C-alpha positions in Angstrom: -22.0 -9.4 -33.7 -18.3 -10.0 -32.5 -16.6 -6.9 -31.0 -13.6 -5.4 -32.8 -10.4 -5.7 -30.8 -7.5 -3.2 -31.4 -4.1 -4.3 -30.1 -2.9 -1.1 -28.6 0.3 -2.3 -26.9 3.3 -4.0 -28.3 2.6 -7.8 -28.6 4.1 -10.9 -30.2 2.2 -12.3 -33.2 1.8 -15.7 -31.7 -0.2 -14.0 -28.8 -2.3 -12.0 -31.2 -3.2 -15.4 -32.8 -4.2 -16.6 -29.3 -6.6 -13.7 -28.9 -8.0 -14.2 -32.3 -8.6 -17.8 -31.6 -10.3 -17.2 -28.2 -13.7 -16.2 -29.7 -14.6 -17.5 -33.1 -15.1 -14.6 -35.5 -13.6 -11.9 -33.4 -12.0 -9.3 -35.6 -8.5 -8.3 -34.3 -6.7 -5.2 -35.6 -3.0 -5.6 -35.2 -0.5 -3.3 -37.0 2.7 -3.6 -35.1 4.3 -0.7 -37.2 1.9 1.7 -35.5 3.0 0.7 -32.0 6.3 1.6 -30.4 9.2 -1.0 -30.6 9.6 -2.8 -27.3 12.9 -2.0 -25.6 13.0 -5.5 -23.9 10.8 -8.6 -24.0 7.2 -7.8 -22.8 7.8 -4.0 -22.8 4.4 -2.2 -23.2 5.7 1.4 -23.3 8.5 1.7 -25.8 11.1 4.4 -26.1 10.0 7.7 -24.6 10.9 9.7 -27.6 9.1 7.4 -30.1 6.3 9.1 -32.2 4.2 8.0 -35.2 4.6 10.0 -38.4 1.6 11.8 -39.9 0.6 8.9 -42.1 0.8 6.4 -39.2 -1.1 8.7 -36.9 -3.9 9.0 -39.5 -4.1 5.1 -39.7 -4.1 4.9 -35.9 -6.9 7.2 -35.7 -8.9 5.1 -38.3 -8.4 2.0 -36.2 -9.5 3.7 -33.0 -12.6 5.0 -34.7 -14.0 1.5 -35.2 -12.5 -0.2 -32.1 -14.7 -1.6 -29.4 -12.0 -3.3 -27.2 -8.5 -2.1 -26.6 -5.9 -4.7 -25.6 -3.4 -2.5 -23.6 -3.3 1.1 -22.6 -1.4 3.0 -25.3 2.1 3.9 -24.2 1.2 2.8 -20.7 0.2 6.4 -20.3 -2.8 8.2 -18.9 -2.4 11.0 -21.4 -2.3 8.5 -24.3 -5.2 6.7 -22.8 -7.3 10.0 -22.8 -6.3 10.8 -26.3 -7.2 7.3 -27.6 -10.6 7.2 -26.0 -11.4 10.7 -27.3 -11.0 9.2 -30.8 -12.6 5.8 -30.1 -16.4 6.5 -29.6 -17.2 2.8 -29.7 -14.8 1.4 -27.0 -16.6 -0.3 -24.3 -13.6 -2.1 -22.6 -9.9 -1.5 -22.2 -7.7 -4.4 -20.8 -4.6 -2.9 -19.0 -1.2 -4.8 -19.0 -0.2 -3.8 -15.4 -1.6 -4.5 -12.0 -1.7 -0.7 -11.5 -3.8 0.0 -14.5 -6.3 1.9 -12.3 -3.5 4.5 -11.7 -3.2 5.2 -15.4 -7.0 5.5 -15.7 -7.0 8.0 -12.8 -4.1 9.8 -14.5 -6.1 10.1 -17.8 -8.7 12.4 -16.0 -11.6 10.9 -17.9 -15.0 12.3 -17.7 -17.6 10.5 -15.6 -19.5 9.8 -18.8 -16.5 7.9 -20.2 -15.9 6.1 -17.0 -19.5 5.0 -17.0 -19.4 3.9 -20.7 -15.9 2.1 -20.6 -14.9 -0.9 -18.4 -11.3 -1.1 -17.5 -9.5 -4.2 -16.3 -6.0 -4.6 -14.9 -3.5 -7.4 -15.0 -3.6 -8.0 -11.3 -2.4 -11.5 -10.3 -0.2 -11.8 -13.3 2.9 -10.6 -11.6 2.4 -12.1 -8.2 4.9 -15.0 -8.5 7.8 -12.8 -9.8 7.4 -10.3 -6.9 7.1 -13.0 -4.3 10.4 -14.5 -5.6 12.0 -11.1 -5.3 10.8 -10.7 -1.7 12.5 -14.0 -0.7 15.6 -13.3 -2.8 16.0 -10.1 -1.0 15.3 -11.5 2.4 17.8 -14.3 1.8 20.4 -11.8 0.6 20.1 -9.9 3.9 19.7 -12.9 6.3 22.7 -14.7 4.6 24.9 -11.7 4.3 25.4 -11.8 0.5 27.1 -8.4 0.4 29.6 -9.5 3.1 30.3 -12.7 1.2 31.1 -10.7 -2.0 33.6 -8.7 0.0 35.0 -11.8 1.5 35.4 -13.3 -1.9 37.2 -10.2 -3.2 39.6 -10.1 -0.3 40.1 -13.9 -0.3 39.4 -13.9 3.4 38.0 -16.8 5.6 36.0 -15.4 8.5 33.3 -17.3 10.2 30.0 -15.7 11.5 26.4 -16.8 12.3 23.6 -16.3 9.7 19.9 -15.7 10.1 17.4 -18.4 9.1 13.8 -18.3 7.8 12.5 -21.6 9.3 10.5 -20.8 12.4 10.3 -17.0 11.8 7.2 -15.0 11.1 6.1 -12.9 8.1 3.3 -10.3 8.1 1.8 -9.7 4.6 -0.1 -6.5 4.2 -2.6 -7.2 1.3 -3.5 -10.8 0.5 -4.2 -10.4 -3.2 -2.1 -12.2 -6.0 1.2 -11.0 -4.7 0.4 -11.7 -0.9 -1.0 -15.1 -1.6 2.2 -16.1 -3.5 4.3 -14.8 -0.6 2.3 -16.8 1.9 2.5 -20.0 -0.1 6.3 -19.7 -0.5 6.7 -18.8 3.2 5.1 -22.2 4.0 7.8 -23.9 2.0 10.4 -22.1 4.1 8.5 -23.3 7.3 7.6 -19.6 8.2 4.6 -18.5 10.1 2.5 -16.2 7.8 0.4 -13.4 9.3 -2.3 -11.9 7.0 -3.2 -8.2 7.2 -6.4 -7.4 5.4 -9.1 -4.8 5.6 -11.4 -6.8 7.9 -8.8 -9.2 9.4 -10.5 -12.3 7.8 -8.6 -15.6 7.9 -6.7 -16.7 4.9 -6.1 -20.3 4.1 -2.3 -19.8 3.6 -1.8 -17.8 6.8 -1.7 -18.9 10.5 -2.9 -15.7 11.9 -4.7 -12.5 10.7 -5.0 -8.9 11.6 -7.4 -6.1 10.4 -5.7 -3.1 8.8 -6.6 -1.2 11.9 -4.3 -3.5 13.8 -1.4 -3.2 11.4 1.0 -1.9 14.2 0.3 -5.1 16.3 1.0 -7.2 13.2 4.3 -5.3 12.6 5.3 -5.9 16.3 4.6 -9.6 15.9 6.6 -10.2 12.8 10.3 -10.9 11.9 9.6 -9.8 8.3 6.9 -7.5 6.8 5.8 -7.5 3.1 3.7 -4.6 1.8 1.8 -5.4 -1.4 -0.8 -2.7 -1.4 -1.8 -0.6 -4.4 -1.5 3.2 -4.5 -4.9 4.8 -3.7 -6.0 7.8 -1.6 -6.9 5.3 1.1 -3.5 3.7 1.2 -1.3 6.8 0.9 1.1 7.1 3.9 -0.5 4.1 5.6 2.9 2.8 6.8 3.7 5.8 8.8 6.8 6.5 11.1 4.5 5.3 14.0 3.8 2.0 12.3 7.3 1.5 11.3 8.3 2.2 14.9 6.6 -1.0 15.9 9.0 -3.2 13.9 11.6 -5.2 15.8 15.3 -4.2 15.5 15.9 -7.5 13.9 13.0 -7.2 11.3 13.3 -6.8 7.4 10.7 -4.6 5.8 9.7 -5.3 2.2 7.6 -3.2 -0.1 6.5 -4.5 -3.6 3.2 -2.6 -3.8 3.5 1.2 -4.4 5.9 3.7 -2.8 3.2 6.1 -1.9 2.0 3.6 0.9 5.1 4.1 2.9 6.6 7.2 4.7 9.9 6.7 2.8 11.8 9.4 4.9 10.9 7.5 8.2 11.9 4.2 6.6 15.3 5.6 5.5 16.0 7.0 9.0 15.0 3.6 10.6 17.5 1.9 8.2 20.3 4.4 8.9 19.9 4.1 12.6 19.7 0.3 12.3 16.4 0.4 14.0 15.4 -2.4 11.7 17.7 -5.0 10.2 17.0 -4.1 6.5 14.7 -3.4 3.7 13.7 -5.0 0.3 12.3 -2.5 -2.1 11.0 -2.5 -5.6 9.0 0.7 -5.4 9.6 4.2 -4.2 8.0 7.7 -3.9 8.8 9.4 -6.1 10.1 7.3 -9.0 12.7 7.2 -10.3 14.6 7.3 -7.1 16.8 10.4 -7.0 20.5 9.8 -7.7 21.5 11.4 -4.4 18.9 9.4 -2.3 20.6 7.7 0.7 18.7 4.4 0.0 21.1 3.8 -2.9 24.1 3.5 -0.6 22.8 1.7 2.4 24.3 -1.7 2.8 21.2 -3.1 4.6 18.9 -2.4 1.6 18.2 -4.6 -1.4 16.5 -2.4 -4.1 15.2 -2.7 -7.7 14.2 0.1 -10.0 10.6 -1.1 -10.1 11.5 -3.9 -12.5 11.0 -7.1 -10.4 7.5 -7.8 -11.7 8.6 -8.1 -15.3 9.0 -11.5 -16.8 9.7 -12.9 -20.4 6.5 -14.9 -19.8 4.4 -11.8 -18.9 2.7 -11.2 -22.3 1.6 -14.9 -22.4 0.0 -14.5 -19.0 -1.7 -11.2 -19.7 -3.1 -12.7 -22.9 -4.5 -15.7 -21.1 -6.3 -13.4 -18.7 -7.5 -11.2 -21.6 -8.8 -14.2 -23.5 -10.8 -15.4 -20.4 -12.2 -11.9 -20.0 -13.0 -11.9 -23.7 -15.2 -14.9 -23.2 -16.9 -13.2 -20.2 -17.4 -10.1 -22.2 -19.0 -11.9 -25.0 -21.3 -13.7 -22.5 -22.2 -10.5 -20.6 -20.5 -12.0 -17.5 -18.5 -10.0 -14.9 -15.1 -9.3 -15.9 -12.0 -10.3 -13.9 -9.9 -7.4 -12.4 -12.5 -4.8 -13.0 -11.0 -1.4 -12.0 -13.1 0.5 -9.4 -13.3 4.0 -11.1 -13.9 5.6 -7.8 -10.8 4.3 -6.0 -9.1 3.5 -9.2 -8.0 0.1 -8.1 
């Protein structure tokens, strides 16, 4: 018998219809008035102060009681996920809407019994193109002196100066998942040499060279640019230490679009302040949000984003396509894509 799906994250009606059509007979519960209003296209969290009234909360509990599959982690929150699963004894699978869905599962502090009963899948790969574009937008902004050009424009000045170029340079990519693969593909279009850094150092079809993670310092020393795409796990915490950052060339640009916890942010800030490296392109920080008095805000050799560069107006369309593929797999008893490891929560 088809599993009952509950849409637990804000979603456009046309995408709900796509889910319903993906498996004939699948029952889809979608009551948008029970979900937080999105603050912008493809927002999965809603306003922080949004709450259901008593009647809506009762109805939400009724839907949870009969659901077998959740599309989305309620409120993109570990606490709300824990609450939902406590009221959803039949749920067997939760599809997250972020690549870091495993972090929310960890934050939910679920029992081992629940972790064994419920499969969790992430949206890994959906955001790779957006983050790769941000990486190269930031690198170009630094190499082509965009900030200086804005000052020149404001002053109506006419100085001449040399600029950096990407062709012929190297880029080390730490983590060759969806983001890293997209970075390597775009690097090839810029005629750059890509260096893959993976757990075992296996070769990658879009990279000219490869290093194991144990040789990360050597990879950093060999690169003109470094891009970190790693998730936040206990194994990756602090991996990019002051010692590793110290292997970077003075002319290198460091980029992090994975998780802030992977990098010693203090050491990175000091390297940027001393001009020990040329610059940084950052979408993630530790902690978040970045404190208002953090020096990274004011450094002119930093391009930063408030952890928003993965977001796209096409995001829901892509997540739903992934979910529909997984829905077919779930019905057939086949392995799900992007299954979260509930030991490492990745």
